[in-house]
N, C-alpha and C positions, 0 to 999 in steps of 0.2 A: 330698830327703825332703819339704821344705816345699812344693816345686813339685808333687810327687805328691799331697800332701794337698789343695792348692788345686784341682788338676785333679779330684780325687774330689768335692770339695764343689761344684765347678762342674757336674759331671755329675749330682750329686744334685739340684741346683737345676733343671737342664734337665729332668730326669725329673719333678720335682714340677710344674714349669710345664706340661709336656706333659700330665700327668694332669689338672691343673686346667683346661687348655684344653678337654679332652674333657668334663669335668664342666660347665664353663661353657657349652660348646656344647650339651649336653643341656638345660641350664636355659633358655638363650636360644631354643633350637629348640622348647622346650616339649614334649619327647617324653614320651608316656605309655607306661609300661612294662607288660609282661604282669602284673606284680605289682599295679600300680595298678588294672588292669581286674579282677583277681581280688578285690582288696579291696573294690571298689565292688559287684561282682556278689554277694559273699557278705555284704554289710553287713546285709541283712535277717535273716540268721541270728542277729544279735546281739539281736534281739527276744526270744530265748530267755533272755537275761540279765535280763528283767523278770519280777517275780513279783507275784502277787496284783493283777492288773490289774483293769479294770472288771468288776463283777459283772453277769452277764446272767441274770436270774432266769427260771425256768420255773414259773409258778403252776400248782398242781395242781387242775384243775377249777374248781369254785366255792368252794373252800376258802380259808382264810387261811394255807395252807402253800405254800412254794415250795422248789425246789432249785436249786443252781447248782454248776458245777465251777470249781475254782480251781487255777491252776498254782503250785506251791510248790517250794522247794528239794529236797524229798524226792520230788517227783513230782506227779501230778495227784490232787487230793482232791475229794470230792463232799460237799456239805453240804445238809442238810434244815433249813429254818428255820420256826419258828412265828412268824408276823408279829405275833400278839397279844402275845407275850411277848419276842420276840427270841431265844429259846432255839435253839441250833444243835446238830445231831447230825452227826457226821462218818462218812464211809464211803470205801472205796477205789474203789467203783464205784457206779453208779446202783442196781443190784439190792440192794446192801448197805443202802441207805437205806429200802428197802421194808418192813423189819422194824419200822420206826417208824410209828406211826399207820396200820396196814394198812387200816383202814376208809376212810380218806381216799383212799388210792391206788385201792382197789377201786371206790369210788364214781365216781372220775374215769374209770377204765377202762370201767365200765358205760356211762357217758354217751358216751364216744368210740365204743363199739361199736354203740350204738343208731343204726340207719340213718335219715337224714333223709328225710321224705316228699317225694317229687318233685312239685313244683307245676307243673300244666299252666297256663301263663300265658295260653293262648288260651281256656281254659274260663271262662265267666262265673261270678261268685261264687255265683249261685243254682243253678249246675250245669245250667242249661237249654240253654245255647248254647255252641257252639265257633266261634271266629273264626279265619280263616286267609286267606292270600293265594294267589290263583290267577290266572295270566296278568296279574300286576301290579295286580290289583284286590282289593278287600276283600269277603269272603263270610262269612256266618254260616250255621250249620246246626244243627238240634236235636242236643243231646248224645245219646249212646247211650241208648236206652230211652225217648226222648221222641218225640212225634209231631210231624210238620211237614215242610216242604220247605226245601231250600237257598235262601238269599236272597242276591242280589248287591246289596251296598250301594253299589258304585261300578261304573262301566262305562268311565270315561275314562282308566284307567291304561294305560301303554305302557312298553316297555323304556327309553325315554328320559325318562319322567315317570311314576314308579310310586309306589305306596303301600308304606310300610315294613312289615316283618314284625313289628315290635314293636307289638302291639295291646294297648291298655290299657283294661280294663273299668272303668266306674264301680262303686263298691261296691254300688249298688242294681241293677246289671245292666241298666239301661235305656239307657245310653249307651256309646259306644265311641270312643276317641281314638287317633290315630296321626299320622304325618307323611306328607306327599306330597312327594316329592323329584324335582326337575328335574335330571337328570344333566348333567355337563359332561365333555367329552373331556379326560381328564387327560394332562398332559405325561408323556412317558416319557424316561428318560435311558439311554444305552447304556453298558454296562460290558464291556470286552473282557478276558476271562481269558486271558492269553497262554500260560500253561503249566498247563492243567488236568491233574488226576491220571489221568483216564480215557482221554485221547487225546493224540496228538502235536500236532494242529492246535489253534489258539486257539478259544475259545467266546465267542460274543456273548450277553450277558445284557441284560435290560431291566428297569427298575424304574419303577413309577408314582411321579411326583415333581413335585408342583405347586410352582411358583416364584412370587415376587412379581409381581403384575399378571395372573396367569393367571385365566381364567374358572373359578369354583368352583361346585360343586353348590349348589342352593338348596332348603331344606326348610321347609315351612310346616305349621302344625297343621291337622288336619281333625277334624271331629266328626260322628258318626253317631247317629241316634235309632233304636233297635231296634224300638220299638213302631210307629212310622210307616214304618219301613224306608227312611228317607231321610237324606241328608246335610244337616246344618244349615250354612248359608252363613256363612263367617267373612271378615271384612275383614282380609286379611293383606298388603296392599300395602306397609305400612310396613316389613315384614320381608324384603323382596325383596333389598335390598342388604346381604347378610349374610356374615359369616365362618362362623358356624354358629348353629343353633337346635336345641334338644333339649327333650323333654318331661320333666317332673319329678313327675308323678303327680296323682292325684285327691284332692280333699278327702274327708274321712271321711263327710260327709253327702251326697256326690255332687252338691253344688251347682255345682262347677267343677273344672277341672283347670288345672295351671300349666305354664309353660315358661320357659326362659331363652334370651335372644337376644343375640348379640354382633355388632354392626354391623361391616361390612367397614371396616378401618382402626383398629378397637379404640378408638374414641373415644366410643362409646355402648354401654351395657350395660343390658338391660331384663329385669326379672322380670315376666312377664305372667300374667294369670289369665283363663281363658275360661269364661264362664257356660254351664252345661249347658242352661239354659232357652232362651236366645236366641242364643248364640254371641258375645255382645258381649265385647270384650277390654278389660280395664283394667290399668294398670301399678302394680305394688306397689313397684317400685324402678326408677328411671330415671337411671342414672349417666351423666354426661357429663364429658369432659375435653378441654382444648385440646391436650394432648399424647397420652397413651395411658392406657387403663385396664388395669392389669396383672391380667387376669382369672385368671391362674394362681394368684393369692393370694386369690381370692374365697371367701367362706364365707356360707352361708345356712342358717338353721334356722327352720322354721315352728313357731309355738306355738299351742296351743289351736285346732287345726284351721284355722290360717290367720288367727285373730283378730289375732295379732301375728307379727312376723318379726324374728329377729336377723340382721343384715346387716353385712358387712365393707365398709368404704369408706375412701378417702383424701381425702374431701371437705374436711377441715380441714387437710390437708397432712401427716397422719400416718395410718398404717393402724390403724383402730380399729373397734370394734363399736358398732352403733346398734340401738335397738329401734324398729321401724317399726309403724305402725298398719296392720292387714291390710285395712281397708276403704278408707282414704283414700290409703295409700302415704306419708303424712307421717311425719316423725320424731317419736316420742313422747319419746324421750330418748337422749342419747349415753351409752352404757354405759361405755366406757373413753375416757379423754382424757389429753392431755399430749404432751410432745415425746419420744415413744417409740412402739414399734410392737407390735401383736399379731402374733405369728409363726404361731400355729396354735391353733385351738380343739380342746381335747382331748375335752371332753364338756359337754353342757348338762343341768343338773339342773332340769327344769321344776317339779318339786314344791317344791323349796327356793328356786326363783327365783334360781339361781346359774349362772354359766358359769365353767368351768375352762379355762385356756389357757396357752400358752407365750408369753412376751413378752420383749423385750430393749430396753435403752436407758434404763429409768426410774431406774436407779441411776447417778448421774453420777460416782461414784468408781471405776467399773470400765469395762472394755471394753464399748461399747454393743452389741456383737454377742452377748454372753453371754446365753443363754436361761435364763429362770427359769419355774418352774411357779407360776401365780397363780390367784386366784379373785376374783370380784366379783359383787355382786348385780345383777339385771337393771336396777334403777333407778340404777345407777352408784355405790352406796355400798359401804362395807366392802371396799375393795381390799386384798388380802393377797398378800404374796410368801411362798409356801409352801416355798421353797428359798432362804433368804437369803444363803448363803455366796457369796463372790466367786468366780465361775467359771461355766463352761458346764454346764448341768444336763440330764441325760437321765433320764427317769423310765419306770418300768414298773409299771402299776397292777394290783392284784388285780381279779378279775372284778367284784366289787361296788364297786370303787373306794374302799374304806375305807382301804386300805394301799397303799404304793408303795415301790419301791426307787429311790433317788436316787443317781445317779453324778455327782459334781462333779469337773471337771478343767479345766485350761487347757493351752495349749502348754508353759507353764512350771510347771505343777502336776500331778504324777502323780495319778491318780484316787483319790478317797475314796468308797467305796460305803456308804451308810447306809440304814437301814430307817425309814420314817416312817408315821405315821397321819395321814390327810388332816385338815387343820384344826388340828393341834397343832404348836407351834413346836419343841419338843424332840424330837430323834430317839429312836426306841425303842432302836436299837442301831447301832453301827458294824460293818459286815460285814467289810470289807477295806480296807487301805491299801496302795497300790501301792509296791513296793520296787524302786528302780532303783540301789541302791548298787553292785551288781556292774558295771553299765554305766558308772557314774561312775568306778569304779576303772580301767576300760580307757581312760579319757580322753574319754569321751563328753561333749559340751557341751550343756547344757540350752538349748533354743530360747528366744529372748527376744522377748516381746511389746513392740512399740515403737510409740509414738504421736508424731505431729508435725502441724503445721498444714498445711492444703492450700493450694490456689492463692489462696484469698481471704484467707489469713492468719488465719482465724477457725475454720474447720471442722476438727475433729480427724479425722485419717486414721490408720487402724490397720493394722498388719501384723506380720510375724514375721521374725526374723533367725535364720539357721542357720549354725553355724560347724563346721569340720572337727574330728575327734578330736584331731589334733595341733596345734590352734590355738595360735598364739603372738602376743600383741598387739604384739610388736616387729617383726613382719613386715608387709609390704604385700600386700593381697589384692585381686585383681579382684573385682568385684561382678556377680552374675548374678541377674536377676529371672525367677522362674517366674510367668508371667502368664496369667490367664484373667479377662477383663473382661465376660463375658456379663451383660446387664442382668437376666436372669431370677432372679438370686440374688446373695448375697455368697459369696465363694469361698475365703477364707482360713480354714482349719480352726481352730476354737476349742477342740477337744478335745486332750488329751495324746496325742501320737503320736511316740514316741522316734526311730523310723526311718521317715521319710516318703519314699514312693516318688519316685524321680528327684531330689527336692530334696536328701535326705541323701547319696545316692551322688554327686551332682555336687559338693556341698560337700566331700566327702572327696577330691576331685581337687585341692583347694587354692583354694577360692573361699569368699567370703561369699555365701550365697544368700538371697534375700529374697522374701517373698510379701506383697502389698498389696491392699487393697480401696479403690480410688479412687472419685471421684464417677462417677455413671452406673450403679453397681451397686445392688443391691436391699437392703432391710431397714434403711434409714435414712429420712429424710424424703422426701416426694414431690419437693421441690426438689432434693435430692441425687440422686435417681433420674432426674429429668427431663433431666439433663445429656446423657444418651445419645440424646435424641429427635432423629431425623433427623441423627445425629451420632456414629455408632458409631466413627468414626476417632478420636474424642477419647479413649475408653477410659480416662479418668482419668489420662492421662499427665502433665498439669501437676501433679497431686497426687502421683503416684508419684515424679516427679523431685524435688519439694520434700522429700518424705519421705526419700529416699535422701541428699539433700544434708544434711538435718538429722542423720541417723544418722552420716554421714561427719564432720560437725563434732564430734560426740561421740566417735566412734571413728576415730582417725587412721589406723588400719590398713585402712580401707575406701577403696580407690582408685577414686574416681568418674571418673578419666580412662580407666579400663578397665571399661566396663559392658557386659555382654551381656544378652540376653533370649531366652526360649524359651517356647513354649506350644503346646497342642493345640487343634484345631478353631477355635472363636472365638478362642482364645488364639493359634492359628497366624496368624490374620488380624491380631491385635494385635501379635504379634512382628515381622512384616514392616512393619506400619505404623510401628513405632518407628523404623525406618531410613528411612522416607519423610518423616515429619512431625516427628521429634525426633532427627535424626541428629547434632545437635551434642552430644548427651548419650550416646545408645546407639551402640556401635561394632560390635557383632556380634549376629546373630539367627539362631535356628533355628525355622522354622515347620513344625510337624507338621500335616498334613491340614487346612490352613487354608481357611476360606471367604474368598476374597480379593476377592470382589465380591458384595455382598448381593443383587444381582439373579439370581445363579447358585445361591443357596441356597434352602432350604425356605421355603415361603410363610409358615407360621404364625409362625416365630421372627423373620423379618426384617421382615414387615409390621407386627408388633407394635411394633418400635422405630423403624423407618424410615418407617412410614406408607404409606397407600394414597390415591390412585394413586401409581405409581412416578414420581418426579420427579428433578430434578438433584441432590438430596441424596444419592442412591445413588451417583452418579458422584463426588461430593466425598469420599465415604468409601471409594471403591474403590482397592484396591491395584493393580489392573490399569491404571486410567486415570491413576494417579499413579506408576506404576512408574519413570518418567523421573526422579523425585526421589530415587531410591535413592542412598544414600551409606553406606558401611560394608560389612561382610562378611555375606553372606546364604547360608543353607543351607535349601533347600526339600525337605521329605520328605512323600511321600504314597503311598497304595496304589491300585492300579488298580481294585480292587473296592469302593471306598468308596461305600456307598449312603446315607450320612448327609450327607456333603458331596460334591457332584459333583466327581470328579477333574478334570474339565475346568477347574474354577476355578483350580487350580494351574497347569495347562498354559497357560491364557490369560495368567497372570502371566509364565510363562516366555517366551511369545511377545512380550509387551510389553517385557520386559527385553532380549531379543535385539534388538528393533527400536530400543531406546534405547541399544544398545551398552553395556549394563551387565554387569559381571562378577559371577557368582554360582555357587553349587554346587547340585546337585540330586541327590536319590535317589528314584527312582520304583520302588516295590517290587511285583513280580509277586505276585498271589495274596492280597495284604493288603487289608483293609478299613479301617474308621475307627479300629479299636483298634490303634494303633501304640504301641510302647514295649517291644518285645522287646530282648534283649541286644544284637543287632546295631545296632538303631537307637540305643540308649543309648550304645554304644561310638562311634558316629559323632558323637553329641552331645558326648561327652567330648573326642574327637579334634579336633573343629571348634573348640571354645572354647580348647582347649590351644594350637592353632596361632594363633588370632586374638587371644587376650587375654593370653597369657603371653610 
C-alpha cells in the first residue's frame, strides 16, 4: 500500500515536472501565442475607455461661440459654449445646438455660402494689362477692352532656362517681377512593382528624386519695366550657388520687391530687397553659420511696409525673435531672449506692438519641451506666459483672437481643457477633465516622464517610460527603445496618449519601452542641435544610453543586459547604427525602411545636416560602409515601392552584410511604400524581439 502511494506520488511529480518542462520551454523559447497577438492588435480599442478627452473647438464664424463634441459614459454629447461667459448648452447632436443663438449660426452659414471672388493674378492691379508666359518667355497684352498690342518682355527663355509662370505685379502696375530658372536634369530612381493588381508581369515605375551632391535648378529674380517695355538688369551672381530662392512679394508703395535665398549647404540665408527704380539688391537679413541654418524653423514678418522686420534667428545660441531695421538690416533690438526657444509665432499684433507665440524651456521646473502660449512687446518688454500650468499646451483661437481654448496635458497628465480670454490669468471656465479611471481599473500603467543627465554629465535628457498592463516590479524586463533621431524636430510626444501606436502594443508583449530625445535633435539650444552636424551616426546614442542606465539604477526591473531598438525611416537608420557603433549596449534591432546611407536619400534633408559638398563624413555615418561592424541581431524591413527612402538603400546594406559574412534577417515587402506598420510587420517585430531578447 505504501509502495503504491509512493509510486503514485512519483508519477505525480514526473507529470508536474513534465508540464513545467513545457512551460519553461515556452518561456525560454520566448513563444508568442495567438492570444498575445490578439491582445496587442486590439489594444487600441481600449482608448474607448477614456472619457472627456481633449476638447477640439469649432469656432462659429466671427463670433465668440464655439461647439465641440465630447465622448462620455452615456455616449457622445455636443456642447455649445459662449466664450464671453463660459456658459454651456448640451445637445445629442450638432443640429440640436442650432436652436441656441440661431442668429450666430445663420450669420456663419451666410458667410460660408458667399463665393470668394477669383483673383486673376496675371492681371495688373490697374486692370490695364495681362501678363503670361508663352514659349518660356514673359509677355504682356492689353486687358480685354483696352487698346494696344502684345509685348514680349523677354526673348531669351528656353525649355532649359525659362521664366516662371508666377508673375507678380507691383501695386502701381508699372513693374513686373518673376524668377528665371535654369533647369537641371533630375535624378530618377526605379521602383519595381513585382505584383501589380492589373497584370501578371512586374511594372517598372520611375520617380524624380534628387540626392546629395546632385546638380539642382537655379532660380534668380528678374524685373521688368512695363512703361519702357524692358528688363531691368539685376546682379544675381551671388545667388547662383543655391539650394533655393523664392519671391516674397512687393512693398505696398511699389518701391521694391523681396526674396529669400538659401545657399547650397544651408550655411547662409539671405532676405533680399530689389529696388524697383534701378534693380539694386540689398540684404535685410544675412544669417551665417559654421554648421547649418535650420531654415525649416524660419519666421519673418514685415512691419510698416518693410520699415521693420521681425526675424527668427539662433545667432545667440537659442531660437529667438529679433526686430530688424528695414533700411539697414541691423538689429534694432532682440525681442525674446534667454536659455529657451520660440517654437512658433501664432500672430503679430502690429497695432498693439505685440507678438504672440508658442515657446518652451523658459520654466526650469518642468520638461523643456512643453509648449506654452506667450506674448511680448516688440521692444522685448512685458513677457507673459498666458498658459502657466505645468504641461504641454495646445490652443485654438477665436477669429478675433480675444478668446482661446487651451488644452494642457503631459504623457503622465490626462488633458484638462479650459477656456481663456487673451491677456487674463484666470480661466473663464474649465470645459472638460479627461477621465481614465476605467482604463486604470483594467491595469493600464500611466507613462512616466523621466529625466537624466546626458553624455556631458550636465545636460538634462528627457524621455518617457512605458510599462505593460500586467507590470510587476518584482519581474525583470528587457528594455526596447523606439527611436527617431531626425534633427528636424524633437520626437518624444509631450501630449497625453494612453495607447501609443507600436510602443504600447510592444510593451504589452512584456517589455519596458522607452522613447528619448538625445542631443542632435531640435528645440533645445543651438549647441544641443549641432551635435548632428556631419555626424548623423551619433543620433544622441551616448545620451540615450546614459538615460537608460540611470533609469535602470532607479528601477531594478529594467534589464539593460537585454536592450533592443527599432525605428522607421531615419529611425531605421538609427536602429541599425545602434548595432554598428554601440553594440556593447544594444543587442537587437529592427530597422523599418531605413535610410542607411545619407548619399542615397533625398537631397534637402541630408545636405541640411551632413553638409555640401558631399565629403567623407557621409561615409563615416553610413550603415553600408560600416556594415562590417555589425554585432547583435538585426531585422531589416522595407517596401519595394518606397519613394520617400530609396529601397536600394536597404538592399545596399544587405549586399554589404553578405560580403562581410554577417548574419541578419530581412523582410522585403511587395507593393508596400514608406508607410510600414501593418499588422503583419508588427507581428514580425514582436516575434523578432521575443526570439532575441527573451
